[in-house]
N, C-alpha and C positions, 0 to 999 in steps of 0.2 A: 258358574256355567262350565260346560265341558270345553275343553281346549282343543285346537286343531293340531296340525302337524308342524314340525320344524324342519325346514328346508335347509340343508347344508350345501354351500357352494365354495368353490376356491377360485376366486377372480383372477388370481395371479398365475394359474396354470395355463398352458396353451389350450386351444380349443379342443383339440383331440385328446387332451389328458385331463379336461375339466372333471373334478370330483364333485358329483352331485347325489343328493339323496334326501328322502323325507322320512322322518321319525315321529313317532307317537309320544315320545317323552324328551324333555330337555337333557336328561342324563343320557339317554341313548343317543342323542345327536351330538353331545359332547364327546362321548366315547369314540364316535366315528370321526369326528373332526380333527383337523391338525392345525398348527400355527398358521395364522393367516387366513383360516376360513371365516366365512360369514354365516352366522345362523340367523335365518330370518324366521321369527316366530309368529305363528298364525294367532289370530285373536283368541282370547280365552283365559281361564284362571288354571294355573299350574301349581298345584299343591305339592311341590318339591322342594327339598332343601338343595339348592342348586350351588355347586362349588366350581368355580371357573378357574382351572389350572393351566390352561393353554391360551396363547395369545391370539384369541379369536375375537370377532366382532359379533356381539349380540344385539339384535334390534327388532322392532315390531314390524311385521310385514304389512299391517293395515293402518299404521299411523301411530302417533304418540298416545299413550295411555290405554291401548287396546290390549295389552298383555298384562296379566296380573299374576305375580308370583306370591303365593300366601299358603305356606306350610302351617300345619296345626301346631308346630313347636319348633324350637332351635332357631338357628340362624337362617333366614330365608335366602340370602344370597352371600356367598363368600367369594372374594376375588383374591386369587393368589398368583396371578400372571399379568403381563402387560396387555390385558384385553381391553377392548373398547364396548362399553355397555351403553345403549341408548334408549330413552324415552319409555322404560319399563315402570310399571307400578308395582312396589315392593310393600308387602304387609307382613308384619311379624307380631306373634301374639305371646311370645315367650318373655316374661318379665326378668329372666335371669340371663339373657343374652342379647346380642344386638340384632337388628333387622338386617343390616348390610354390614359386612365386615371386609375390610381390605388389609391384608397382611403382606408385608414384605414384597412389595411390587410397585410398579408405576403405571397403573391403567388410567384410561380416560372415561370418565363417567359423565353423561350429559342427559339432560331432560328427564332425569329419574324423579319419580314422586314416592316418597317414603311415608304412608299412612299407617301408622303402627302403634302398638302399645307395648313396646319392648324396653329393656333396661336402657338400650342406647338406640337411636335411630340409625346413625351412621357412625362405625368406629373405624379409625385408621390407626394401625399399630405396627410394631416391629420394622421400624424404619422405612416404611411404605411411603411413596411419593406420588399420590394419584393427582390427576388434573380433573377437577369436579366443576361442572359448568351447568348453571340453569337448573340445578336441583333443588327440591323442596322437601322438608322434613317436618312432618306433623306427628309428635309423639308426646301426647299428654301424660304419659305414664312414667317417663324417664328423661335421661339426657337427649338433647337433640343431635348434636354431633360432637364426638370425642376423638381427639388426636393426642396419641401417647406413645411412650416408649421409643423415642427417637424418630418418630415419624414426621411428615411434613406435608408438602403438596401445595397446590394452588387451588383456592375455592373462588370461582368467579361467577357473580350474578346468581348466588344461591341464597336460599331463604329457609329459616327456621320459622315456621308459622306457629307453632306451639311446642312447648315443652314442660313436662311435670317437674323437671330439675333445671339444671343449667343449660342454657341455649347452645352455646359453643365452648366446649372445655378443652384447654390444651395443658398436658402435664407430663411428667416423665421424660424431659429433655426434648419434647416435640417442638417444632418450629414451622407452622403453616403459614401461608399467606392468603389474606381474604381481599378481594377486589369487588367493590359494588354489591356486597352481601347485605341481606337484612336479617336481624334477629329480634323476634318480638313474641309477645304473649307467652313469657316463660314463668314459672313459679319459683325459680331459683335465679342465680345471676344470669344476665343476658350472655356475657363473655367472662370466662374465667381462665386465667393463665397462672399455673401453680408450679413451683418447684424449681431447683437450680437447673440451669441451661434450658429452661422452656422459654420459648419466645413466640411472639405473634406479630405479624405485621399486617396491618388493615388500611385499605385505601378505599375512600368513598363509600363507606359502610354506614348503616344505620341500625341502632339498638334502641328499642322502644317498647312501651307497654309491658314493663317487666315488674313481676311481684318480688322485689328484691333489689339488690345492687345491679346497676347497668353493665359496668366493666369492673372486674376485679383481678388485680394483679398481685401475687403474694409469693413468699417463700424464696426470694432471689430469682424470681422470674423477670422477664423483660418484655416490653411490648412497644410498638410504634403505630400510632393511629394518625393518619393524614386525611384531611377533608371528610371527617366522619361526624356523625350526630348521635348524641345519647340523650334520651328525653323520656318523659312519663314513666319514671320508676316509682316504686313505693319506698325503696330505701335510697342509699347514696347513689349518686350518678355514677362517680369513678371512685374506687377504693383500692389504695396501695397499702401493703402491710409486709413487714418483715424483709428489709433489704430489696424490695421490688424496685424496678426502674421503669419509667413510663414516659414516653415522648408524645405529645399531642400537638399537631401542627394543623392550622386552618380547621380547627374542630368547633363545634357547637353543642354545648351542654346546656340543657334548657328544660324547664318545667319539672323540677326535681323537688319532692317535699322535704328531703333531708339535706345533707351536705352535698353540694354539686361534685366536689372533689374532696376525699378525705385521704390524708396520708399520715402513717405511723411507722414507728419502729425502723428508723433508718432508710426509709424509702426515698426515692429521688423522682421528682416530676419535672420535666421540661415542657413548658406551655408556650407555643409560638402562635402569634396571630390567631388566637382562639377566642371564643366568646362564651362566657358563663352567665346564664341569665335565668330569671324566675326561678329561684331556689328558696326552700323554706328555712333552712338553718344557715350555715356558712357556705359562701362560694367556694372558698379554699379553706380548708382545715388542715393545719399542719401541726403535728405533734412529736415529741420525743427527741432526745439528742441524735443528731446524725441525720434527722429527716430534713429535706430540703426541697423547696419549690423554686425553679427560675421561670418567671414569667416575662415574655417579651412581646410588646404590641398586642396585648391582650385587653379585652373589655369585660368587665364583671358589673352586672346592673340588674335592676328590677327585682330585689329581694321581695318574697312573699310573706316572710316572717319577721321576727324581731331580734335577729342575731347579726353580728358583724360579718361583713362580706369576706374579709380575710382574717382568719384566727390562726395566730402563731403562738405555741406554748410549749412548756416542758422542755426547753433547750433547743427547739427547732430554728430553722432559718428560712426566711422568705426573701426572694430577690424580685423586685417589680421594676422593669425597665420599659418606658414609654407605654405605660397601660393606662385605662381609664376605669374609674370605679365610679358609678353614679346610681342614683335613685336607690339608696339603701339605707337601713337605720343606722348603721355604723360602718365605716369603710375598713379600717385596719385596727386590730387589736393584737398587741404583742404582750405576753404575760410571762413570768417567771425568769429567774437568773438564767443566763445562757441563751435565751431566746433572742432572736435578732431579725430585723427586717431592714433591707436596704432597698431604697425606692429612688429611682432616677427619672427625671423627665416625665412624670406621671401626673394625671389629674384626678382629683377627688371632688365630685360636685353633686349637689343635691343630696346631701347627707342629713337625715332626719335628727341624729344625735351627734356623735363625735366622729370625726374624719379619722383621726390617728389617736389611739390610746395606748399608753405605755405603763405597765405596772409589775409589781412584784420582782423589781430587779432587772426587768427586760431592757433592751437597747434598740433604738432605731437610728437610721440615717437617711435624711431625705436630701436630695440634691435637685435643684432647679425644678421643683414641684409646684403644682398649683392646687389650692384648696379653696372651694367656692361653695356657697349656700349650704352651710351647715350650722348646726347649734354651736358645736365648739370645733375649732380647727384642729388643735392638737392638745392633748391631756397628758401630763406626765404626773402620775398620780401618787408615787409613794418612794420611800428610801430605796436607793440603789438604782432607780429607773432614770433613764436618761438617753443620751445619744446626741446627735447634731442635725440641725436643720440649717441648710446652707442655701441662700437664694430662693427660699419658699415664699410664695405669695399666698396670703390668705384674705379672701374677699367675701363680704356679706355673710358674716357669721353673727351669732349672738355674742360670743366670746372667741377671739383669735387663739390665744394660747393660754392654757391654765397650768401651773406648776404648784403641786401641793405636797405635803407630808414628807419632806426631806428629798424629793426628786431634784435632779441637778442636770439638766440639759444644757446645751450650748446652741444658741442661735446666732447665725452670721448672715448679715445682709438680707434679712427677711423683711417682708412687708405685710402689713395688716391694714386692711382698708374697709370701711363701712361696717364695723362691728356695732350691733345694737347695744352691748353693754361694753366691758372693758375690752381694749385690744389685747393687752397681755395682763393676765391676773395672777398673782403669786400669794399663796397664803399657806397657814398651817405648817410653817417650818420649811417651805419650799425654798430652792435657791435658784440656780440658773444663771448663766452667762450670756448676756445679750450684747452683741457687738454690730454696731452700724445697722441697727434695726430701725424701722420706720412704722409708725402708726398714723393712719390718716383717717379722718372722717368719722371717728368713733362717736357714738352717741352717749357713750360712757366716758371713762378715763382713757388715756393712751395707755400708760402703765399704772396699774393699781396694785400696789404691793402692800400688803398688811400683815399684822401680826409680828412686825419687826424682822421679816424675812430678809436674809442677806444676800440678796441677788446683786449681781455686778453688771452695771450698764456703761457701755463705752461707745461714744459717737452715736448714740441713739437720737432720734428725732420724732417729735409729734407735731401733727398739723391738723387743725380743724376738729379738735376733740371737744365735744359739747361740754363735758363736766369738767375738763381740764386735761393738761398733757400728762402730769405726773402727780400721783397720789400715793405718798409713802407714810407708813406708820413707824414710829421710832422703835428700835435704833435705826431701822431702815436699810436700803440698799446702798451700795458703794457706787457713786457715778463719776464719770469723766467725759468731758466735752460733749454732754448732751444738751440738746436745744429743743425749743418749742416755737411754734409760730404766734401763740396768743395764750393769754389767761382766759379760759372759757367758763369758769366757774363764777358762782354768785358772789364770791368774795376771794380775793387773792392777798392774804396777808403776808406781811414782810416775814422772813424767817426769824424765829426768836433764839438769839444765843443764849447759852446756859452753861454752867460750869466754870472752871477755872479759866481766867482770861488768857493764860498762857497756852491752853489747849483748848480752843474754842471749838463748840460742837453745834450743830444745827438741829432743832427739834422741829419736826414738822407735824402740824396739828391735823385732825381729821378735816377733810374737805379742802385742804390746801392744795394749791396748783400753781404752777409757775409758768408764765407766758412770755410774750415778746417783749413786755416791759419790765419784767423782773429776773428772767433767767432761771436756769436750774442750779440751785446751790450744790456746792461739793458736800458730800454726806460725811457724818462723823464716823470715827474709826469704830471698828467692830468690838473694840475692848471697852468703849465707853458704856456706862451703866444708863439704863432707861431713866430719863429725867423724872423727878418726882411730879406728882399732879399738883398744879398750882392751887392756891387757896381760892375758894368760891369768892367771886365778887358780890357785892351787895346787890340786891333785887332792884333798887332804883337805878344804879349804874347800867344794869343789863337792860332795864325797861328803857333808859335813855337811848342805848343803841337801837332798840326796837323802834322808838319814835323816829330815829334819825333816818331809818330806811324810806325810800322814795314811795309814795303811794301806800298801798295796803291798808287803808283806813279801816275797813271791815275787819281785816285779820287783826289788826292791833286791838280793836274793841273786844273782839272774841277772846284773844289771849288775855287782856287785862280782866275781863269778866271771870275767866278761870282762875287767874292769880288771886282776885279778890276773894272768889269763893273758898280757895284753899287757905288763904290767909286768914279770913274770918273763922273758919273752921277750926284752925290752930288755936285762935284766942278763945273760942267757946270751950274747947278742950282745957285750956288753961284755967278757965272760969268754972270748970266742974260740970259744964253743960255738954249734952249729947251734940256731936258735931256731924254734918252731913259727910257722907263718904263718896264724894265725886269720883267717878272713873276718870282717870287721868290720860287714858289712851285716846289717841286722836286720829282723825282721818283728813288728810290734807288733799283737796282736789284742785286742779288747775292746769294751765298749760306750762311747759318747761319754761325756766328762767323767770318765774314769778316769785321767787324768794322762799320756796317751801323748805330747802335745806337750811337756809340762814335762819329762818324763823324756829325751825326744829332745833337747832343748836342753842339758839337764845333761850328757848323754852326750857331745855335741859339745864342751862345755867340758872335760870330763875329758880327752878325746883330745887336745885342744889343750894342756892342761897337761902331758901325757906327751910332747908332742913328736910325736905321731902325726899330727895335723893342723896345718896352719899357722895357722888362724884359730879354727876351732871353732864358727863361726857357724851359724845354722839358717836354711834357705830352705825355707819351706813351700809346697807347691804341691798342686794337685788336678787334676782331669781337664782343667778349663777352661784351665789354665796350660800343658798339654802337647799337647792335641789340636786340631788345625786342622780345617777343613772342606774342604780341597781337598788333592789329592795334592801331597805334597812339603812342605806347610806344618807338619805335625806333626813332622817330623823338625827342622825349623828351631826350632820352639818348645821342643821337648824339649832341644835342644843349648843354647838360651838359658839355660833353667832349670838345666841342669847347670853351665853356666859360672858363673852367679851363685853357685852352691853351692860352687864350687871353693875347697879349703882348709877346708870345713865340712861340714856335714850337709845332704843333701837329704831332706827329710820329704814323702813323697807320701802325703797323706790320702785315705782312700776308695780305695785302689789297685785294688780289684776293679772299680771303674767303667771302667777301662781295657779291661776284657774283659768286656762285658756277655753274658749268656747268649743274647741274640737279637742277636748282633753284626753278622750280615750284612755289609755294606760298611763297618762302622764303622772309623775311622782309629785307634782305641785300640790295635790290634795293632802299628801302626807306631810309636807312642810306646813301647811295650813293647820291641820290637826294638831301637830306637835306644838306650833306656836300658840295656839288656842289653850292648850293644857298648860304650857309654861307660864302664860299670862294669868292663869287662874291659880296656879301653885305658887307662884312668886309675884303676886300682885303689887307688893311693896317695893320690889328690888329693881324692877325695870319699867320704864314707860315705853310703850310701842306706839309708833306713829307709822301709819301706812299711807302712801302718797301715789298719785298718778293723775292721768287725764280725768276729767270730770265724768264723762260719759262712761268710760271703761270701769272707773271706780264705783259708780252706781250699779253697774251690771254685776261687779265683783261682789259688792255688799248684798245685793239682792239674791244672788245664787248661794250665798253663805251666811245664812241667818245666825248661825253660831258665832261667826266673826263679828258680824254687825253688832250683836248684843255686848261684845266686849268694849265697844268704844263710846265714849261719852257724847261726843259731837263731831260733826264735819264742819271744817273751815274751808270755804271756798277762796282760792287765790285768783282774783280777777285779772285779765290782761291789762298791761299798762297802757295808759293813754299816750297819744304822741307827745303831749306836754311832758308827762312823766318820764318818757324815753329821753327827751331832751335834757330834763334835769339830771338824768344819770350821766348823759354825756358830759354835761357841765362839770359834775362832780369828778369824773374821770379826768377830764382836762386840767382842772385845778390841782388833783392829787399828783399829776405828772408834769406840772408846770407848763401847760400849755393855755391858750385862750382862744375863743371863738372870735373870729374877726367879723367885720361888717357884713351884714346879710346872712352870715352862717347859721345864725339860729333859726332864722325864718326858713332857710333852705332845709335845715334838718327836719324842722316840723313838717314842710311838704313831703320831704323823703320818707319820714315814718307814716305819714297817712297815706301815701301811695304805696308802700311796702305791702306785698301780699301777706296776709294773715293766715296762711294755710297751717297744717298739722305740724310742720316743721319750723314755724315761726317761734324764735327763741326769747321773745319779750326782753327782759333786762340784759339777757346775754347778747341778744341782737344789738342792743344799745352799746354794749361794750365792744363787740366785733366791729360795729360801724366806726366806734371811736378809733379803734386800732387801724382800721383800713384808711382813715383819714391821716393818721400819723405816717402810714406807709407812703401814702400819695404825696404827703407833705414832704417827706424825706426825699423822694424822687424828684419832686419839683425844685427843692433847694440844692440838690446835689450839682445842679448846672450853674449856680450861682457862686461867683469866685468868693466874695466876702459878704455873706449875708448879715443884715443888722440883727441885733439883740431881738428886736421886735419881730422880725421876719422869721427868727427861730422859734417863736412862740405862737404866732397866729396861724389858725386854721381857717380857710376860706372855703365857699360853696364849691369850688372847683376840686377840692380834696375829697368831697364826697364820692363813694364808690358808685358804680352803675346800679340801677335798680335790677334785680334779677328777673 
């Protein structure tokens, strides 16, 4: 459309000297104008390359957006003076230049709309310091706003609505400030700050809908973002590279398909009171020596991918203070020698896999932290990996702490509660120093230390651990002043001394645990050799032990039938006849505490006595012993467990956990496949027994026909009757020189009958725990008797029974 006239006035002159005039072109008006004049531009399109080199005011006479400056090529508007430009529509079509160029001046630009297909929408350079308010840039062909060459200025309530490249670029030592600005729908980075001495300060800004990285700071540049949002990018949310430094305060980074924040090459990030959420890879990804992130009072949560929330590797450092990480696959992974994470007063909750993982020589230090609802609380994976956990509480995990393959952490005053498997598990050459640590309410062992690992336990304590407080394989850890509240396993044998009487040593057999009535023995010195495997007992002796078990009549018949079948088969072979080839692998189903582990151990001994197995020893494993967290690691761990059981029995407790109903990408299937192949390839070397709750094991076998076909039969361990539980208590009392007083037997029968028989009911374990509770109450009662009689010291009465739950 045609343009109108340009009126020039000077409101600062006196009335009789006021300078006015109307001009057909912007250039003509500018030629006539002087500093301080106002150019009121009538509605229309002006196809001029306008250069403002005077301190004038340029505005629309008929309101915002009525004046359009749209030359066919070149820069549409160049500002080289402290002018004021208001409410214009600027259009540029030159892909080699900017639509609006500000050079070496400090103008005020407000209400401008740049709809252009230029190399740059708005370019500020040569130390210019504009004040830009409520301007919008729509430039799908190039950069949105570019500030360079030492320029700066204030951008307030501005918006880049589209850019074919970076939305807001800062380089060449420029240092602008953004307040309440929005950058979105760009095809490059949303905001980019590059180069030494380049800096950016942003307050209350939003960067979103970016086809690339949201905010990128690199090449020694610095930036500070306060109360900003970065979200909905296709690349990383925030990226730092090559000595960059960024401070984020009260910011929210969310809905990022890649890394929410990625730091490399000696970059430094300070993160304060900020939130990182809904990210596809790492929430914080920290790489390379000299790279560091300091996070204080931050929250990282709701990962949408399968990656750790915080990843520290290649010598980088992460410091988390008063942070929360939750609802993620893994919380903190620290890898590689020189990498370190220091975590203080922080929470890791609802972690699908491992809360803290340390590997490849990395180091962590956790002080006064809380880990809750994770598959694994902390896992120190391999040689050189370690660090310190001090006053860390780990609650409601599958395994509290795992130490493997030469890792050597130090745990001080840590507490593990409610683990579904071991509280603390050490295997495959792991070490570790555990001082004043406590494991409570584990459904597995408190401390499960296998493979002869030489961990050191000092003043540790276990309480209410279902399978036992301490399970050690020889030569085992070194312990000092460790205690437990009870023996919670199906048997608690007395430690077996061996070696020279002048240097006694303690050998701890598989399944051994030490409770309230037996204590934790001092371990043998590290220089002692592993005790030789004892000679196999005669089958009748072992069967005598089987018959001596309370109840289990159906189980005893099944085992005897198997033994008879194997024995007669051997005789047929000796007579030159073809012998049946029964599969010796078994399925044990039943509730906890019904004797499955005890029978498995006796079964192995019987097979050794018949010459079917070389040693007959029992190796007990569960999901944590077989399933790794990365592709390939599960097969290795399953092979290692199978090799330890060679010549004996591999007892897989809670085997159904290898095939959860919501398996997804779970690696349990890999453990099953590996185990099935090993059973087939080494059918005569190892007997495999899988065990668990009846209903769950039926589901497990039904869903894995390949597994079910490898087992000869299923033996069901029924719950003990009240009378059988009473017999167990009587046997415990006789073993420890107690007696049941008058009416105590009848009271126990009533107690066991009334006891709830829910999923947590422990059967024989419950009987032993009940006896130990009676011993405790008996001790409390007699502590107030000055001189109790010999009989009073032995007799247990109905009042010694614990309260029903």
